N, C-alpha and C positions, 0 to 999 in steps of 0.2 A: 767855345773858340779852347780856351782845354780843358771843358769835356772831350769834346775833338779828339785831341793829343793824349790822353787817357785813355782812352779808350782801342786805340791803334797802338800806344804802348802794353797795355791789357792782350790786345790780340800775337804780337807779334811778337814776345815772351809765352807766346803756349805756343808759336811754332817751334819755337824754340825746345821747349820742352821734349812737343813732342817728335822731335828729329832723333834730337837724342836719346831719348827712351827706345825706338823702333832700332836701332843692332845692335844691340842688347838683351832681345829680345829672339832676335834672327842668329848668333850666335850659337844660344845652346844647341837647341837642332843637326845644325852641321856638326856636332864635337860627340851628340849620338848618333849618327849616319853613321859616324867611324866607326865602332865596335860594332855598325852587326852587319851584316854578313854582303858581300858583294851585291852592286846594283845590279847587274851582270851577270849572271852566275855563270864559268865558265864550257866551253860548249864540255862535254862526256859526246865519245867514240866506240867504236866496234869494229878490232879489221882479225886479216890474217896475214901474220905473221911470211912475207917473199923474204925478203934479206938479214940475211942476222951477222953479215961478213964482216961492221964498219967497230971500231972499236968503240960501247955506248952507245951504239946508235942500231934499229930496224928501222924495216921500214912495210908497210902491210900497208893493204889495199882491204880497203872501203869497198865495198858493192853493191851500190844506190841504185830502187827500182821506180822506175818515174815511169806516169806518160805523154804519150807521144804527142806533142802539140793539136796538130792538123790532126793525126792517122789514128788517135787514142788504144796504141799498140803498148806493152807494156815493156819497158826499155831497161836494160840494165847498164849504169856507167860507173865508171873505174875509176878511183879516184886511188892515187898513192899519198901517205903521211912518211914524213920520215921522222924518227920517233927516237926523244935520249932513255937509254937502258942503262942508266947507270952499275949496275950491277953484271951485267952482260947473265943475262935471267932465261929472257924470248931465244926462243929456237924455232924455225926452219918449222912454219905450218901449226903454233899455237895460234889458241883465238883471244886475243886480249884485251883488255878497254886501254883508252888515254886519256889523257884528260889535256884538253891549250892551256900553254903556257907561253909567258911574254918567250921573244925572242931567242934561241939559245945559241944562235946558226948561220950561215947562210938560206940552207931551204931549212933546220927545225925549232915546231911551233910547240913542238906537243913530248907532253912525256909521258913515260909507263908507269901506272896505278895501278894494274893485277891482271893479272896472267887467268886471262874465267877456265881455259880450257886449255889441257898438254892438247898435244899431239899423236897422232902414235905410231 
């Protein structure tokens, strides 16, 4: 009977050692992931400035060409985005590149990264 108890104690000790060793191994990759680039990269879009009347904000129109689900015809869909333009450098008609960011106001979720082409 003492042999059985010894085996049980040894098995229990082994399990305890495994449990304490596992969290240490899992903690290292989490720290490495924080230093690398984002898990889901931020969206980047290009569009034409429609309005620059607001302070530090521009409105751009993005044109997307999509095939109609039933008829197969190519259809243009326009979407307006409110973009943060800190230096007020974009003007109406400019082609700009924007990047997704945290919510800056009720409607602004994008920020200006560069002006691709100036209006003529």
